[in-house]
C-alpha positions as CSV (number, residue, x, y, z in Angstrom):
1,M,115.7,79.7,138.6
2,P,111.9,79.2,138.3
3,W,111.8,76.4,140.8
4,Y,114.1,78.3,143.2
5,N,111.7,81.3,143.0
6,R,108.7,79.0,143.7
7,N,110.4,77.6,146.7
8,R,111.3,81.0,148.1
9,E,107.8,82.3,147.5
10,R,106.3,79.3,149.3
11,S,108.7,79.7,152.2
12,A,107.7,83.4,152.5
13,Q,104.0,82.4,152.4
14,L,104.5,79.8,155.1
15,F,106.4,82.2,157.4
16,G,103.7,84.7,156.8
17,L,101.1,82.3,158.3
18,I,102.5,82.5,161.8
19,A,102.0,85.2,164.4
20,D,105.0,87.3,165.5
21,E,104.9,85.8,169.0
22,A,105.6,82.3,167.6
23,Y,108.9,83.2,166.0
24,Y,111.1,81.9,168.8
25,S,108.8,79.1,169.8
26,R,109.5,75.4,169.5
27,P,106.2,73.8,168.5
28,I,108.0,70.4,168.3
29,A,110.2,70.1,171.3
30,L,112.8,67.8,169.6
31,R,113.3,70.3,166.8
32,N,114.9,73.7,166.7
33,P,112.7,76.8,167.2
34,I,111.1,78.5,164.2
35,V,113.9,81.2,164.0
36,F,116.4,78.4,163.1
37,Y,114.5,77.3,160.0
38,Q,114.1,80.8,158.6
39,G,117.9,81.1,158.7
40,H,118.7,77.5,157.8
41,I,117.1,77.3,154.4
42,P,119.0,80.2,152.8
43,A,122.1,79.4,154.8
44,F,122.2,75.9,153.4
45,S,121.7,77.2,149.9
46,F,124.5,79.8,150.3
47,N,126.9,77.3,151.9
48,T,126.3,74.6,149.4
49,L,126.1,76.6,146.1
50,V,128.0,79.8,146.6
51,K,130.6,79.0,149.4
52,Q,131.4,75.4,148.7
53,G,130.2,74.9,145.1
54,L,131.8,78.2,143.7
55,G,134.4,78.8,146.4
56,R,133.2,82.4,147.2
57,P,133.7,84.1,150.6
58,S,131.5,84.1,153.6
59,I,128.7,86.6,154.5
60,D,128.8,85.9,158.2
61,A,130.7,82.8,159.3
62,R,129.0,82.8,162.7
63,L,125.5,82.7,161.2
64,E,126.5,80.3,158.4
65,L,127.6,77.8,161.1
66,L,124.7,78.5,163.4
67,F,122.2,77.8,160.6
68,A,124.2,75.1,158.8
69,R,122.2,72.0,159.7
70,G,119.2,70.8,161.6
71,I,119.1,67.5,163.5
72,D,117.1,64.3,163.1
73,P,114.6,64.2,166.0
74,H,114.7,61.4,168.5
75,E,111.6,60.5,170.4
76,D,113.5,60.2,173.7
77,S,112.6,63.5,175.4
78,S,115.4,63.1,177.9
79,N,117.8,64.1,175.1
80,V,116.3,67.5,175.0
81,R,118.4,69.8,177.1
82,A,116.9,72.4,179.4
83,R,116.6,75.8,177.6
84,G,116.0,79.3,178.7
85,N,114.3,82.0,176.8
86,E,114.8,81.1,173.2
87,A,114.8,84.8,172.1
88,D,118.0,85.2,174.3
89,L,119.7,82.3,172.6
90,W,119.2,83.2,169.0
91,P,119.8,86.4,166.8
92,S,117.2,89.1,166.5
93,R,114.7,88.7,163.7
94,D,116.1,91.7,161.9
95,E,119.6,90.2,162.0
96,V,118.3,86.9,160.7
97,Q,116.3,88.6,158.0
98,G,119.4,90.7,156.9
99,F,121.5,87.5,156.6
100,C,118.8,85.7,154.7
101,D,118.3,88.6,152.3
102,E,122.1,88.7,151.5
103,A,122.4,84.9,151.2
104,D,119.3,84.8,148.9
105,R,120.7,87.7,146.8
106,Q,124.0,85.8,146.2
107,V,122.3,82.5,145.4
108,R,120.0,84.2,142.9
109,A,123.0,85.9,141.3
110,A,124.9,82.6,141.0
111,L,121.9,80.8,139.5
112,A,121.3,83.7,137.0
113,E,125.0,83.7,136.1
114,H,125.0,80.0,135.3
115,D,121.7,80.2,133.5
116,Q,123.6,81.9,130.7
117,I,125.9,78.9,130.3
118,P,124.7,76.0,128.0
119,L,123.5,73.0,130.1
120,D,126.3,70.7,128.9
121,A,129.0,73.3,129.7
122,R,128.0,74.0,133.3
123,P,130.5,72.7,136.0
124,L,129.4,69.4,137.4
125,D,129.9,70.6,141.0
126,Y,127.6,73.6,140.3
127,V,124.8,71.4,138.7
128,E,124.8,69.0,141.7
129,A,124.8,71.8,144.2
130,A,122.0,73.7,142.5
131,H,119.7,70.6,142.4
132,C,120.7,69.9,146.0
133,I,119.6,73.3,147.3
134,L,116.3,73.1,145.3
135,E,115.3,69.8,146.8
136,H,116.5,70.7,150.2
137,E,114.2,73.7,150.4
138,A,111.3,71.8,148.9
139,T,111.8,69.1,151.6
140,H,111.9,71.8,154.4
141,L,108.6,73.2,153.2
142,E,107.1,70.0,154.7
143,T,109.2,70.4,157.9
144,L,107.7,73.8,158.3
145,M,104.2,72.5,157.9
146,Y,104.7,69.8,160.5
147,M,105.9,72.4,162.9
148,W,103.1,74.9,162.1
149,H,100.5,72.2,162.6
150,Q,101.6,71.9,166.3
151,L,101.3,75.6,167.0
152,P,98.2,76.8,168.9
153,L,95.5,77.9,166.4
154,E,95.6,81.5,167.6
155,Q,99.3,81.7,166.6
156,K,98.4,81.1,162.9
157,R,96.8,83.3,160.3
158,R,94.0,81.4,158.6
159,P,94.1,81.7,154.8
160,A,91.2,83.5,153.1
161,G,88.7,81.0,151.7
162,Y,90.1,78.1,153.7
163,R,87.6,75.2,153.7
164,P,88.6,71.6,154.3
165,L,86.8,68.9,152.2
166,S,85.9,66.4,154.8
167,G,83.5,64.2,152.8
168,G,81.2,61.5,154.2
169,Q,82.0,57.9,154.8
170,P,85.0,56.2,153.2
171,P,84.5,53.9,150.2
172,A,84.3,50.2,150.8
173,Q,87.8,48.7,151.2
174,S,88.8,46.1,148.6
175,W,91.8,44.0,147.9
176,I,94.0,44.2,144.8
177,E,95.9,41.2,143.6
178,V,99.4,42.1,142.4
179,P,101.1,39.2,140.5
180,P,104.7,38.3,141.1
181,G,107.3,40.4,139.3
182,Q,110.2,42.7,139.7
183,A,110.1,46.0,141.6
184,A,112.3,48.6,140.1
185,L,114.0,50.4,143.0
186,G,116.5,53.2,142.9
187,V,117.9,54.9,139.8
188,E,121.2,54.8,137.9
189,P,123.4,57.8,138.3
190,G,122.9,60.3,135.5
191,T,119.5,59.1,134.4
192,E,117.7,61.7,136.5
193,P,118.6,65.4,136.6
194,F,119.2,64.8,140.3
195,A,118.8,62.0,142.9
196,W,119.9,61.7,146.5
197,D,122.6,59.2,147.4
198,N,120.1,56.8,149.0
199,E,118.3,56.5,145.7
200,M,121.3,55.2,143.8
201,P,122.2,52.9,142.1
202,A,119.2,51.2,140.5
203,W,118.2,48.0,142.2
204,A,115.7,45.3,141.1
205,E,114.0,43.1,143.6
206,Q,111.8,40.1,142.8
207,V,108.5,40.3,144.6
208,P,106.2,37.3,145.1
209,A,102.5,37.8,144.5
210,F,100.7,39.7,147.2
211,R,97.4,41.5,148.0
212,I,97.2,45.2,148.9
213,Q,94.4,47.3,150.0
214,Q,93.0,49.6,147.3
215,H,92.6,52.5,149.7
216,N,94.6,53.9,152.6
217,V,93.4,53.0,156.1
218,S,90.9,55.7,156.9
219,N,90.1,57.5,160.2
220,A,87.0,55.4,160.4
221,D,89.0,52.2,160.0
222,Y,91.5,53.3,162.6
223,L,88.8,54.3,165.0
224,E,87.9,50.7,165.3
225,F,91.4,49.9,166.6
226,V,91.2,52.8,169.1
227,E,87.8,51.8,170.4
228,A,88.8,48.1,170.6
229,G,91.5,49.1,173.1
230,G,94.4,48.8,170.7
231,Y,96.5,51.4,172.6
232,A,96.1,49.5,175.8
233,D,97.1,46.0,174.5
234,A,100.8,45.1,174.4
235,R,100.1,42.3,171.9
236,W,100.0,44.6,169.0
237,W,103.2,46.6,169.7
238,R,106.9,46.1,169.4
239,A,108.7,46.3,172.7
240,A,110.2,49.7,172.1
241,D,106.9,51.0,170.7
242,W,105.0,49.8,173.7
243,A,107.4,51.5,176.0
244,W,107.0,54.7,174.1
245,I,103.1,54.5,174.2
246,N,103.2,54.1,177.9
247,A,106.0,56.6,178.7
248,E,104.2,59.3,176.6
249,G,100.6,58.3,177.7
250,I,99.5,58.0,174.0
251,S,96.0,56.7,173.4
252,H,95.1,57.9,169.9
253,P,96.7,59.5,166.9
254,L,98.4,62.9,167.3
255,F,96.0,64.6,164.9
256,W,93.0,63.5,166.8
257,Q,91.5,65.3,169.8
258,R,88.8,64.1,172.2
259,D,85.9,66.5,172.9
260,G,83.5,64.8,175.3
261,E,81.9,62.0,173.3
262,Q,83.2,63.4,170.0
263,W,86.5,62.9,168.2
264,L,87.9,66.0,166.5
265,W,90.6,66.4,163.8
266,R,93.2,69.0,165.0
267,G,93.8,70.7,161.6
268,M,96.3,73.3,160.6
269,F,93.8,76.2,161.0
270,D,90.7,74.7,162.6
271,R,89.3,71.8,164.7
272,I,86.6,69.9,162.9
273,A,84.6,66.7,163.5
274,L,86.9,63.7,162.7
275,P,86.6,63.2,158.9
276,A,85.8,59.5,158.6
277,A,86.9,59.4,154.9
278,W,90.3,61.0,155.3
279,P,93.4,58.7,155.6
280,V,94.6,58.4,159.1
281,W,98.0,60.0,159.8
282,V,100.1,58.1,162.3
283,S,103.6,57.1,163.2
284,Q,105.1,53.9,161.8
285,A,104.8,52.3,165.3
286,E,101.0,53.0,165.3
287,A,100.6,51.8,161.7
288,S,102.4,48.6,162.5
289,A,100.3,47.9,165.6
290,Y,97.1,48.4,163.6
291,C,98.3,45.9,160.9
292,R,99.1,43.3,163.6
293,W,95.7,43.8,165.1
294,R,94.1,43.1,161.7
295,G,96.4,40.1,161.2
296,L,98.1,41.8,158.3
297,S,101.4,43.7,157.5
298,L,102.7,46.9,156.3
299,P,104.0,46.7,152.7
300,S,107.7,46.4,152.2
301,E,109.3,49.1,150.1
302,A,109.5,46.7,147.2
303,Q,105.8,45.8,147.5
304,Y,104.9,49.5,147.5
305,Q,107.1,50.1,144.5
306,R,105.5,47.3,142.5
307,A,102.0,48.3,143.5
308,A,102.6,52.0,142.6
309,Y,104.9,51.9,139.5
310,G,104.6,48.3,138.2
311,A,102.3,47.4,135.3
312,P,101.1,44.2,133.6
313,D,103.3,44.9,130.5
314,G,106.4,44.8,132.8
315,Q,107.4,48.4,132.1
316,P,107.8,50.6,135.2
317,R,105.8,53.7,135.1
318,R,106.9,57.3,135.9
319,Y,103.8,57.8,138.1
320,P,101.2,55.3,139.3
321,W,98.8,56.6,136.6
322,G,101.4,56.5,133.7
323,N,103.6,59.1,132.3
324,A,101.3,62.2,132.2
325,A,102.5,65.1,134.2
326,P,101.2,65.5,137.8
327,D,98.1,67.7,138.3
328,A,95.4,68.2,140.8
329,S,93.2,65.5,139.2
330,R,95.8,62.8,140.1
331,G,96.1,63.3,143.8
332,V,96.6,65.7,146.8
333,F,100.1,67.0,146.5
334,D,102.0,70.2,145.4
335,F,100.0,72.4,147.9
336,H,96.7,71.7,146.1
337,A,95.2,71.5,149.7
338,W,96.2,72.2,153.3
339,D,94.6,69.0,154.5
340,P,93.9,65.5,153.2
341,Q,90.9,64.8,151.1
342,P,88.6,61.8,151.1
343,I,90.3,58.6,150.1
344,G,89.5,57.3,146.6
345,S,88.4,60.8,145.3
346,H,91.2,61.0,142.7
347,P,90.6,57.9,140.4
348,A,92.7,59.6,137.7
349,G,95.7,58.8,139.9
350,R,95.0,55.1,140.2
351,S,97.9,52.7,139.5
352,A,98.0,50.1,136.7
353,W,96.7,47.5,139.2
354,G,93.8,49.7,140.4
355,V,95.3,51.0,143.7
356,D,94.3,54.5,144.7
357,D,96.2,57.4,146.3
358,L,99.7,55.9,146.2
359,V,101.1,59.4,145.5
360,G,99.5,62.2,147.5
361,N,97.2,62.5,150.6
362,G,100.0,61.5,152.9
363,W,103.3,59.6,152.7
364,E,102.9,55.8,153.0
365,W,104.8,53.9,155.7
366,T,106.6,50.7,154.8
367,A,108.0,47.9,156.9
368,T,111.4,48.5,155.4
369,A,114.2,49.9,157.5
370,F,116.0,52.7,155.7
371,A,119.2,51.2,154.3
372,P,121.5,51.7,151.3
373,F,121.1,49.9,148.0
374,P,124.2,47.8,147.0
375,G,126.8,50.2,145.5
376,F,125.7,53.2,147.6
377,E,128.1,56.2,147.6
378,V,127.6,59.5,149.3
379,R,127.1,62.7,147.3
380,A,129.7,65.4,147.6
381,C,127.1,68.2,147.9
382,Y,125.6,66.7,151.1
383,P,127.8,63.8,152.3
384,E,125.9,63.4,155.6
385,Y,122.5,63.3,154.0
386,S,121.7,59.6,154.4
387,A,124.5,57.5,155.8
388,E,124.1,58.3,159.5
389,F,120.4,57.2,159.4
390,F,121.2,53.7,158.2
391,D,120.7,52.6,161.8
392,G,117.7,50.3,161.8
393,E,115.6,52.9,163.6
394,H,114.4,54.8,160.6
395,F,111.8,53.4,158.2
396,V,111.2,54.2,154.5
397,M,108.2,56.2,153.5
398,K,107.0,56.5,149.9
399,G,104.5,58.6,147.9
400,A,103.8,62.2,148.8
401,A,101.8,64.4,151.2
402,P,99.6,67.3,150.3
403,V,102.6,69.7,150.7
404,T,105.1,67.6,148.7
405,V,106.0,69.6,145.6
406,S,105.4,68.0,142.2
407,E,109.2,68.1,141.4
408,L,109.8,65.4,144.0
409,L,107.3,62.9,142.7
410,R,109.9,60.7,141.0
411,P,109.5,56.9,141.7
412,S,113.0,56.5,143.2
413,L,112.5,59.1,145.9
414,R,112.7,57.8,149.5
415,N,111.6,59.6,152.6
416,W,112.3,58.2,156.1
417,F,111.6,58.9,159.8
418,R,112.0,57.1,163.1
419,A,109.2,54.7,163.9
420,R,108.0,56.7,166.9
421,Y,108.0,60.1,165.4
422,P,104.3,61.1,165.0
423,Y,104.3,64.6,163.5
424,M,104.6,63.8,159.7
425,Y,101.7,63.6,157.3
426,A,102.0,59.9,156.9
427,S,99.4,57.2,156.2
428,F,99.5,53.6,155.4
429,R,97.7,50.6,153.9
430,C,97.9,46.9,154.7
431,V,99.1,43.9,152.6
432,A,98.6,40.2,152.8
433,G,100.1,37.2,151.1
434,A,98.5,36.0,147.9
435,G,96.7,33.2,149.8
436,Q,95.3,35.3,152.6
């Protein structure tokens, strides 16, 4: 119940940031309008825990279906159907709020009821469904932030005391040698309170020696690629990515904005001079192009895992820094900040090998296509969660963003998006072979 309460409080706070006129808007064209997400989160919780998990009756079958599931976005804008006035296509705000309140009441009652039952006596279906709805809402907190970021500044309410920490110049980049060894991927069923289907079962991969950058690629680093004409040179882009760049007229990261001779960062609540020391947030397509331009590569999922959670003693760590619980000294996550912070400013979060910011300050792109581990099985609570995205078009992200809750910082967690979807808080770093 405490985690559920934190989720609901955070959701309420995020919806409280947007102006009333934005409620039916669609800040990311390939996603549903904001009204959908207010209904979707409690609808999913009710459908999964109360209706399916406990077999109890509907509140409103029409709204339960309407808000049942979002879609994975595709960068092809031709797939977006023509729409009229969104307010005419969706229920009124009062109707949505009434449904949400009742769904929330029944979910809270079910959680409170089962809190009275000893842990080992709770029905397995209930336990799985409860964890599923907790992680689902936590994940959607990030979805909301990605959407809110694309709203006009005047449609958002700036929090009192908001002040981004932009810093000065980034620290000098250095290379970390990671010796050969096993990367511990995935997790065995039952060894975590909950894991998504794509995290299971445990899988070990032997990783040859490699070198990895100590720090994420910064805005200052990426600016060199932009100014060198990287967005106008097909050599650095995969064919589909190059077609996307040209079709959309993309010439710089989504979070950057040109103002005369100056580059600005288009933040959640303000535009500021581009912070040179922040990690650059880009799509996987852009990250891959930068690496090719440098003659380097994105890390594989296994390389990231070894750099983040491996250690010289051969024992995988719970977190890059060890087994101590996450806190604000370790990195930028769990809503400790609305924005990134200067790279390398959280040395307490450094990995055993000396790599900084592997968890927090932005998810980290890998070169690994999202795919199942051997022995993959769907979870009954959300059978469509992963399987339909094993299509070679989605790539694994690891780590965490500033708005990733601390409960999701387990080493087996995998995030994923399409290579050409630019809205996430996702950074990257480069790797090279041991001899490079």
